[in-house]
C-alpha positions in Angstrom: -21.0 -27.1 81.0 -24.6 -28.1 80.9 -26.0 -30.1 78.2 -28.4 -27.4 77.0 -26.1 -24.7 77.6 -23.4 -26.9 75.0 -26.3 -27.4 72.7 -27.3 -23.8 72.7 -23.6 -22.6 72.1 -23.1 -25.2 69.2 -26.6 -23.8 67.4 -25.2 -20.5 68.0 -21.8 -21.1 66.2 -23.4 -23.1 63.4 -26.0 -20.2 62.8 -23.2 -17.7 62.9 -21.0 -19.9 60.3 -24.2 -20.2 58.2 -24.9 -16.4 58.0 -21.3 -15.5 57.4 -21.2 -18.1 54.5 -24.4 -16.6 53.2 -23.0 -13.0 53.3 -19.9 -13.9 51.6 -21.9 -15.8 49.0 -24.0 -12.8 48.4 -21.1 -10.4 48.4 -19.4 -12.7 45.7 -22.8 -12.7 43.8 -23.5 -9.3 43.8 -20.4 -8.2 41.8 -21.3 -10.8 39.2 -24.4 -12.3 38.8 -26.9 -10.8 41.2 -25.8 -7.0 40.8 -28.3 -4.6 39.4 -27.3 -3.3 35.8 -27.9 0.4 34.8 -27.6 2.1 31.4 -28.3 5.6 32.2 -25.5 7.3 30.5 -25.7 8.2 27.0 -22.3 6.9 25.9 -19.3 5.2 27.2 -16.5 3.8 24.8 -14.9 1.4 24.5 -18.0 -0.6 24.8 -16.4 -3.1 27.1 -12.8 -4.3 27.9 -10.8 -7.2 29.1 -8.6 -8.5 31.8 -5.0 -9.7 31.3 -3.6 -7.2 28.9 0.0 -6.3 29.2 -1.1 -2.5 29.4 -3.1 -1.9 32.2 -4.1 1.5 31.7 -7.7 2.0 30.0 -9.4 5.1 29.4 -13.1 5.7 29.1 -14.6 8.3 26.8 -17.8 9.3 28.8 -20.5 11.4 27.0 -23.5 12.8 28.8 -25.1 16.4 29.2 -23.2 18.2 31.8 -21.3 15.2 32.7 -17.9 17.2 33.5 -20.0 18.3 36.8 -20.1 14.8 38.1 -17.6 12.8 40.1 -17.2 9.2 38.7 -16.6 6.4 41.5 -15.7 2.8 40.9 -16.0 -0.2 43.6 -14.6 -3.2 41.9 -11.3 -5.2 43.1 -8.5 -4.6 40.8 -10.0 -1.6 39.1 -8.8 1.8 40.2 -9.5 5.4 38.8 -6.2 7.1 38.4 -7.2 10.6 36.7 -10.6 12.2 35.7 -9.9 14.7 32.6 -12.7 17.4 31.9 -13.0 18.4 28.3 -13.5 21.7 26.5 -17.2 20.5 26.2 -19.0 20.1 29.5 -20.7 16.8 27.8 -17.6 14.8 28.1 -15.4 13.1 31.0 -12.3 10.9 30.2 -11.7 8.6 32.8 -8.5 6.8 33.5 -8.7 3.1 35.0 -5.9 0.9 36.0 -7.0 -2.6 35.7 -4.6 -4.6 37.6 -3.7 -8.4 37.9 -6.2 -9.1 40.5 -9.0 -7.9 38.6 -11.4 -10.4 37.6 -13.8 -10.6 34.5 -17.5 -9.4 35.5 -19.4 -6.2 35.6 -19.6 -3.3 37.8 -21.4 -0.1 37.9 -19.8 3.4 37.6 -21.6 5.9 39.9 -21.3 9.5 39.0 -22.5 12.2 41.4 -23.3 15.3 39.9 -22.8 18.7 42.1 -26.8 18.9 42.9 -26.5 15.6 44.6 -28.1 13.9 41.4 -26.5 10.3 40.9 -26.4 8.1 37.6 -24.9 5.1 36.9 -23.7 2.7 34.1 -22.7 -0.9 34.3 -19.4 -1.7 32.5 -18.2 -5.1 32.1 -14.6 -6.6 31.8 -14.4 -9.7 29.9 -12.2 -12.7 29.9 -9.7 -12.7 26.8 -10.8 -15.7 24.2 -7.4 -16.7 23.7 -3.5 -16.4 24.5 -2.0 -13.1 22.9 0.6 -15.4 21.0 -2.2 -17.0 19.4 -3.5 -14.0 17.5 -1.6 -14.8 14.3 -1.6 -12.4 11.4 -1.3 -12.6 7.9 2.4 -13.3 6.1 3.8 -14.3 2.9 1.8 -17.9 3.0 -1.4 -16.3 2.7 -3.2 -14.7 -0.3 -5.8 -12.1 0.5 -9.3 -11.8 -1.0 -10.1 -7.9 -1.1 -13.9 -7.2 -1.2 -16.0 -4.1 -1.4 -19.1 -5.6 0.6 -21.9 -3.7 -0.7 -20.7 -4.9 -4.4 -20.0 -8.9 -3.4 -23.4 -10.5 -2.7 -26.6 -9.6 -1.0 -27.3 -12.3 1.6 -29.9 -10.5 3.5 -32.1 -8.3 1.3 -34.2 -7.3 4.4 -31.3 -5.0 5.9 -30.8 -3.1 2.4 -32.7 0.0 3.6 -32.3 1.1 7.2 -35.1 4.2 7.8 -32.9 5.4 10.7 -30.1 6.3 8.3 -29.7 9.2 5.7 -29.1 7.1 2.6 -32.3 5.1 2.2 -32.4 3.7 -1.2 -30.9 0.6 -3.3 -30.0 1.3 -6.7 -27.9 -1.3 -8.8 -27.9 1.3 -11.8 -26.1 3.8 -10.3 -22.5 3.0 -9.5 -22.2 5.5 -6.6 -25.4 4.3 -4.6 -25.9 1.3 -2.4 -26.4 -2.1 -4.1 -27.1 -4.0 -1.2 -24.2 -6.3 -0.4 -23.8 -7.2 3.0 -21.6 -9.6 5.6 -24.0 -12.3 5.0 -23.0 -12.3 1.2 -19.5 -12.9 2.1 -20.3 -15.6 4.8 -22.7 -17.4 2.1 -19.8 -17.6 -0.2 -16.9 -18.8 2.1 -16.7 -22.1 0.5 -16.0 -20.6 -3.3 -13.5 -18.3 -1.6 -11.7 -20.8 0.2 -12.2 -23.4 -2.4 -10.5 -20.9 -4.9 -7.6 -21.1 -2.7 -7.8 -17.7 -0.9 -6.7 -17.6 3.1 -7.6 -14.4 4.0 -10.3 -11.8 3.4 -10.1 -8.0 4.0 -13.3 -6.3 3.3 -13.6 -2.7 2.9 -15.0 -0.8 6.1 -18.0 -2.4 7.4 -18.7 0.3 10.2 -21.9 2.6 10.3 -21.4 5.1 7.4 -24.4 7.5 8.1 -23.8 10.1 5.1 -26.3 11.1 2.8 -24.5 9.8 -0.4 -22.0 7.3 -1.7 -22.0 5.9 1.8 -21.4 2.2 0.3 -17.7 2.4 0.3 -17.6 2.6 4.0 -14.5 5.1 4.4 -16.5 8.2 6.2 -17.4 6.3 9.4 -19.8 7.8 11.8 -19.5 5.2 14.6 -16.3 3.4 15.1 -18.0 0.9 17.4 -20.8 -0.1 15.3 -21.5 -2.4 12.2 -23.4 -0.4 9.5 -26.9 -2.2 9.9 -27.4 -2.4 6.1 -24.4 -4.7 6.1 -25.7 -6.9 9.1 -24.9 -7.2 12.9 -22.1 -7.4 15.1 -23.0 -11.3 15.8 -23.0 -11.6 11.9 -19.5 -10.2 11.7 -18.4 -12.5 14.3 -20.2 -15.4 12.8 -18.0 -14.5 9.6 -15.1 -14.5 11.7 -15.9 -17.7 13.4 -16.5 -19.5 10.2 -13.3 -18.3 8.5 -11.4 -19.6 11.7 -12.8 -22.8 11.2 -11.7 -23.1 7.7 -8.2 -21.8 8.7 -8.8 -18.1 7.2 -7.9 -14.7 8.5 -10.3 -12.0 8.6 -8.6 -8.4 8.0 -10.3 -5.3 9.2 -10.1 -2.2 7.2 -9.5 0.6 9.8 -9.1 4.7 9.2 -7.1 6.6 11.7 -7.0 9.9 9.6 -10.5 10.8 9.1 -13.9 10.1 10.1 -17.5 11.0 8.3 -18.8 14.5 8.4 -21.9 13.1 10.5 -20.0 11.1 12.9 -21.8 11.9 16.3 -19.0 13.7 17.9 -19.1 16.5 15.0 -22.1 17.8 16.8 -20.3 18.5 20.1 -16.7 18.2 19.7 -15.0 17.3 23.1 -11.9 19.6 22.6 -11.0 22.5 20.4 -8.5 20.3 18.8 -10.3 17.0 18.1 -9.9 17.5 14.4 -7.5 19.7 12.6 -8.6 23.0 11.2 -11.3 22.7 13.8 -11.6 26.6 13.8 -12.3 26.8 10.2 -15.0 24.2 10.4 -16.8 25.8 13.0 -16.6 29.1 11.5 -18.1 27.8 8.1 -20.2 24.5 9.2 -23.4 26.2 8.3 -22.3 26.4 4.8 -20.0 23.7 4.7 -18.5 22.1 1.3 -15.4 21.8 -0.6 -14.9 25.3 -1.3 -14.4 26.1 2.5 -12.1 23.2 3.6 -8.4 23.6 4.0 -7.3 20.5 1.8 -4.1 18.3 2.3 -1.3 19.1 -0.3 -1.1 15.5 -0.7 2.8 15.8 -0.7 3.6 12.6 1.2 7.6 13.1 0.6 7.2 15.7 3.4 7.4 12.8 5.8 10.6 11.8 4.8 11.9 14.7 2.9 15.0 16.3 4.8 14.4 19.7 3.5 10.7 19.7 3.7 9.2 23.0 5.1 7.2 22.9 8.4 4.4 24.2 6.3 4.1 21.6 3.8 4.5 18.9 6.5 1.4 20.5 8.3 -0.5 21.2 5.1 0.1 17.3 4.2 -1.1 15.8 7.6 -3.8 18.5 8.9 -5.6 19.2 5.5 -8.9 17.4 4.9 -9.4 15.1 1.9 -12.8 16.2 1.2 -15.7 18.4 3.0 -17.1 14.9 4.1 -14.4 13.5 5.9 -13.1 15.6 9.0 -9.3 15.2 9.2 -8.5 13.6 12.9 -5.8 15.4 15.2 -3.9 12.4 16.5 -1.7 14.7 18.3 -4.4 15.1 20.8 -3.6 12.5 23.5 -7.3 11.7 24.1 -7.6 11.2 20.4 -4.7 9.0 20.2 -5.9 6.8 22.9 -9.4 6.7 21.5 -8.1 5.4 17.9 -5.4 2.6 19.6 -8.3 1.2 22.0 -10.5 1.2 19.2 -8.3 -1.0 17.2 -7.5 -3.4 20.1 -11.1 -3.7 20.9 -11.8 -4.9 17.3 -8.8 -7.2 17.3 -10.2 -8.6 20.8 -13.9 -8.7 19.9 -13.6 -10.4 16.2 -10.4 -12.5 16.7 -8.9 -10.4 13.6 -6.4 -11.7 11.8 -4.8 -8.5 10.5 -5.4 -4.8 10.0 -5.2 -2.8 7.0 -4.8 1.0 7.8 -6.1 3.3 5.3 -4.0 6.4 4.0 -1.1 5.8 6.3 1.2 8.7 5.6 -1.7 11.1 6.0 -1.9 10.7 9.7 0.8 12.2 12.1 3.6 9.8 11.7 4.9 9.7 15.4 1.2 8.6 16.5 1.3 6.0 13.5 4.2 4.5 15.0 2.8 4.6 18.7 -0.5 3.0 17.3 1.1 0.1 15.6 3.8 -0.5 18.4 0.8 -0.6 20.9 -1.0 -3.4 18.8 2.1 -5.3 18.4 3.0 -5.0 21.9 -0.3 -6.6 22.9 -0.1 -9.0 19.8 3.4 -10.0 18.8 2.6 -12.3 16.0 0.0 -9.8 14.5 0.1 -8.3 11.1 -0.6 -4.5 10.1 -0.6 -3.4 6.5 -0.5 0.6 5.8 -1.4 1.9 2.6 1.1 4.3 1.1 0.4 5.0 -2.6 3.9 5.8 -3.7 5.7 4.5 -6.8 8.8 5.3 -5.2 10.5 2.2 -3.1 12.5 4.7 -0.9 9.3 6.0 0.4 7.4 2.6 0.8 10.6 1.0 2.6 10.6 4.1 5.1 7.2 2.8 6.5 8.3 -0.8 7.2 9.5 -2.1 10.6 13.2 -2.4 10.8 14.1 0.0 8.1 17.3 1.9 8.4 15.9 5.3 8.2 18.4 8.3 8.6 16.2 10.0 10.8 15.7 7.3 13.4 11.9 6.8 12.6 10.8 3.3 13.0 7.0 2.8 12.1 6.4 -0.4 14.0 4.5 -1.5 10.7 5.1 -4.8 9.4 3.7 -4.3 5.7 3.3 -1.3 3.5 2.1 -1.7 0.1 4.0 -2.3 -3.1 2.6 0.4 -5.7 5.7 0.7 -7.1 6.1 -2.9 -8.1 2.3 -3.1 -9.4 3.0 -0.2 -11.8 6.3 -2.0 -12.9 4.2 -5.2 -13.8 1.6 -3.3 -15.7 4.0 -1.4 -17.8 6.3 -4.3 -18.3 3.7 -6.3 -19.9 2.3 -2.9 -21.8 5.4 -2.4 -23.3 7.3 -3.4 -26.5 10.7 -4.8 -25.3 13.8 -2.6 -25.2 16.8 -2.2 -22.9 15.0 -0.1 -20.7 11.4 -0.9 -21.3 9.1 -4.0 -21.0 10.3 -7.0 -18.8 13.5 -5.0 -17.5 10.9 -3.1 -15.5 9.9 -6.1 -13.5 13.4 -7.2 -13.2 14.7 -3.7 -12.1 11.6 -3.5 -10.0 12.4 -6.5 -8.0 16.0 -5.6 -7.7 14.7 -2.7 -5.4 14.1 -5.5 -2.7 17.7 -4.6 -1.3 16.3 -1.4 0.1 13.4 -3.3 2.2 14.1 -4.4 5.4 11.9 -7.6 5.0 10.7 -7.8 1.3 8.2 -10.9 1.7 6.2 -9.1 4.3 5.3 -6.3 1.8 1.8 -6.4 0.2 1.6 -6.7 -3.7 -1.4 -6.8 -5.8 -2.5 -6.4 -9.3 -5.3 -3.9 -8.5 -7.4 -2.7 -5.7 -10.8 -0.8 -5.0 -9.1 2.7 -5.9 -7.8 2.0 -9.2 -8.6 0.5 -12.6 -8.8 -3.1 -12.8 -5.9 -5.0 -13.8 -7.9 -6.5 -16.9 -8.4 -3.2 -17.9 -5.0 -1.7 -17.1 -3.6 -4.4 -19.4 -6.3 -3.5 -22.4 -8.0 -6.7 -22.0 -5.6 -8.9 -22.8 -6.1 -12.0 -21.1 -2.7 -13.7 -21.5 -1.0 -10.5 -19.9 -3.4 -10.5 -17.1 -2.5 -14.1 -16.5 1.2 -13.3 -16.5 0.7 -10.3 -14.1 -1.2 -12.3 -11.7 1.1 -15.4 -11.8 4.1 -13.4 -11.2 2.5 -11.5 -8.2 1.6 -14.7 -6.6 5.1 -16.3 -6.9 7.1 -13.2 -5.5 8.5 -13.0 -2.3 5.5 -10.8 -1.0 2.2 -11.2 0.5 -0.4 -11.1 -2.5 -3.8 -9.5 -2.5 -6.3 -9.9 -5.4 -9.3 -7.8 -5.8 -12.7 -9.7 -6.0 -13.5 -10.3 -9.7 -10.0 -10.5 -10.9 -10.6 -14.3 -11.3 -13.2 -13.6 -13.7 -11.8 -10.8 -15.5 -14.1 -7.9 -14.2 -13.1 -4.6 -16.0 -14.0 -0.9 -15.7 -13.5 -0.1 -19.7 -16.2 2.2 -19.9 -14.9 4.9 -17.7 -11.2 3.3 -16.5 -10.4 4.4 -12.9 -14.1 5.2 -12.1 -14.3 4.4 -8.4 -18.1 3.2 -8.8 -17.3 1.4 -12.0 -14.2 -0.1 -10.4 -16.2 -1.3 -7.4 -19.1 -3.2 -9.8 -21.2 -5.9 -8.5 -19.9 -9.4 -8.7 -21.9 -11.7 -10.9 -24.3 -13.9 -9.2 -24.2 -12.1 -5.9 -27.7 -11.0 -6.4 -30.9 -13.2 -6.9 -31.6 -13.0 -10.5 -28.2 -12.2 -12.0 -28.0 -14.1 -15.4 -24.3 -14.4 -14.9 -22.9 -16.5 -11.9 -19.5 -16.6 -11.0 -19.8 -18.6 -8.1 -21.4 -21.5 -10.1 -20.0 -20.9 -13.8 -22.9 -20.3 -15.1 -23.0 -17.9 -18.1 -19.1 -16.7 -17.7 -17.3 -16.8 -21.3 -14.6 -19.1 -22.2 -12.2 -16.5 -21.3 -13.5 -15.8 -17.8 -13.6 -19.8 -16.8 -10.2 -19.9 -18.0 -8.9 -17.3 -16.0 -10.9 -18.4 -13.0 -9.4 -22.0 -13.3 -5.9 -20.5 -13.9 -6.2 -18.6 -10.5 -7.8 -21.4 -8.7 -5.1 -24.2 -9.7 -2.3 -21.7 -8.8 -3.6 -20.4 -5.5 -4.2 -23.7 -4.3 -0.7 -25.0 -5.3 0.6 -22.0 -3.6 -1.0 -22.8 -0.2 1.4 -25.7 0.4 4.3 -24.1 -1.5 7.2 -23.5 1.2 9.2 -22.2 -1.8 6.9 -19.5 -2.6 6.2 -18.8 1.1 9.7 -18.2 2.2 12.2 -19.4 -0.4 15.3 -18.1 -1.6 14.8 -16.0 -4.7 16.9 -15.9 -8.0 16.1 -14.1 -11.1 17.8 -13.5 -14.4 17.9 -10.5 -16.3 15.6 -10.6 -19.3 16.5 -11.6 -22.7 15.0 -12.2 -26.2 11.4 -11.7 -24.4 12.1 -13.8 -21.6 12.4 -13.5 -17.8 13.0 -16.2 -15.4 12.2 -16.2 -11.7 13.1 -18.8 -9.4 11.8 -19.8 -5.8 13.7 -22.4 -3.7 13.1 -24.2 -0.4 15.0 -27.6 0.4 14.3 -29.6 -2.2 11.3 -27.7 -3.5 12.1 -25.3 -6.7 9.3 -23.3 -8.4 10.5 -21.7 -11.7 8.2 -19.0 -13.1 9.3 -18.1 -17.0 7.3 -15.2 -18.4 7.6 -15.3 -22.5 6.4 -12.1 -24.4 7.4 -14.0 -27.9 4.4 -14.3 -30.2 5.8 -17.4 -32.4 7.3 -20.5 -30.6 10.6 -20.0 -29.2 13.5 -22.1 -28.0 15.2 -21.2 -24.6 18.2 -22.2 -24.1 18.4 -23.7 -20.3 22.6 -23.5 -20.3 22.5 -20.0 -19.1 20.4 -21.0 -15.7 22.9 -23.8 -14.9 23.6 -22.5 -11.5 20.3 -23.4 -10.1 21.1 -26.9 -10.6 18.0 -28.3 -12.3 19.7 -30.1 -15.3 18.3 -33.6 -15.5 15.5 -33.1 -13.1 11.9 -33.5 -13.9 9.6 -30.6 -13.3 5.6 -30.4 -13.4 3.6 -27.6 -14.7 1.5 -26.3 -12.1 -1.2 -25.3 -14.5 -1.5 -28.3 -16.9 0.2 -31.1 -14.8 2.4 -32.0 -17.5 5.9 -33.2 -16.9 9.4 -32.6 -18.7 12.9 -33.2 -18.0 15.2 -30.1 -17.5 17.7 -30.3 -20.2 19.2 -28.0 -22.9 16.4 -26.4 -24.6 13.0 -25.6 -23.5 10.6 -25.1 -26.3 8.1 -22.1 -25.4 4.9 -22.8 -27.6 3.1 -19.8 -26.8 3.0 -16.1 -25.1 2.3 -16.4 -21.3 3.7 -17.4 -18.0 5.1 -21.2 -17.7 5.2 -22.0 -13.8 7.0 -25.0 -13.1 7.6 -27.2 -9.8 9.8 -29.9 -8.8 7.2 -30.9 -6.7 5.8 -33.9 -8.7 
């Protein structure tokens, strides 16, 4: 070959190689960085998704005028459309995707071609998961959860108090049912207080958009399941709260609602299917004059979920009936609604690095769906935690909902934690009543004895009060000693404790006991100009300071107490107005003695010989005083005595 020809061949090979590389690089970049992004579709939910889930299926809800006349197309490696579903409304499509192992994180465009040839595009993103599924650790019996009504805790950003795009546009702290201005920043700004008090997890009541004309502050009538209410802040502020909590070793629990939405939810103006909400025909027929007179209400017969004799009518009225006219009851038997709710929960876990979910009104939804919902979450996050609200005073009903329960009907809820309303009532009655063989402390003892029924007692959530009931200080008639006994007993039980904000400073609702607006009063010091500040202690009464210090000492001891977290439990039947509960793990023993005697009492210790403490030195967790466990313990005053062998 001549030299000139050889050089020409080499040049052409190099040029060809270079052009091929450029083409390959362009193709790679066009699927990630250099692609043109579009936002031409009204709504696509979930807002994004992730690669690397066990479940490879994703269903997109697409809403756009006459979108049912369009054919969707996706050209992205590892993502395929398996099926497209039309709804009853022409303005929806539900697109089933398969995201297989080859799919990489990145953005791609979904192209919609209409019958008339028009095309619209929407950019969608698959993200990389921030951490391994096993690292999503839920709350457990080592935690103490601080329950907050965000609108009433602290106003960290007054500039977001009013949003002109939403229906309720006013702030009025003198009205118990108006918005007061508390927000996410208010919680974030006071994380040090919450952490230093000894709480390890925070459960804020719902923070999603509640575009309702009145009483929108509570959050339980959601009008957008993918949006933080701008009066509470932004998604970035919610993620900042989660991040700062994680750095302090704290867990963020999200309050979710599968049973209902708000009447002004965007889909109520154009429902996708004829059975998207329960009793939809009744709603459509009466929506122009809609009020509580027109709704078909729930009968609230929650026992119909377990009752082997329950009629089909009672069961249907329970699950399908609406609470109030402002809260449409969602039909989880519709498979598209079911997937929507499940995916929404997973989206928030992954987006906000959640440490748990609290599910509102648990027994009101379709119970088979709730098992599927919880099972889908626990499948992806095996170390996660969910607590469900079952407001029942019957341990048989509470136990039914816990994962692992030996239910005769074979039902398995997949739910880790039901809520112990039964024990809460036992505690209040025990401390309010005079002692008798079947009253007073006997109710606490017998209540705890019911633990034989539960699959895993230490995973049940216990509380002195919450946002839906009269505050514990009010329930106990303003008695400081009884309130301290209730809280300390709860914090030493084999349970997951939850404390409502303000319990530590004796907030009450004495003027109108049980009134929701008053129960959810403002936390003192959360607003500029407050004359009393519980965060700093300024203006608190001596009783309030005493309670706050008491709770703080007990919570901070509890943080590192294996005996309380997972120890063996022994208790002795009440005698002489006293009741002893013991928790033991290895060498650590915690003894909790409740004494209802108004005058000094000599407690003979021989009766407790089996616990093996004779001759051992124990310390009072609250005062730091020590004494040797011998023959007699003098109980100088009414109240709780909490002792530990950890000196």
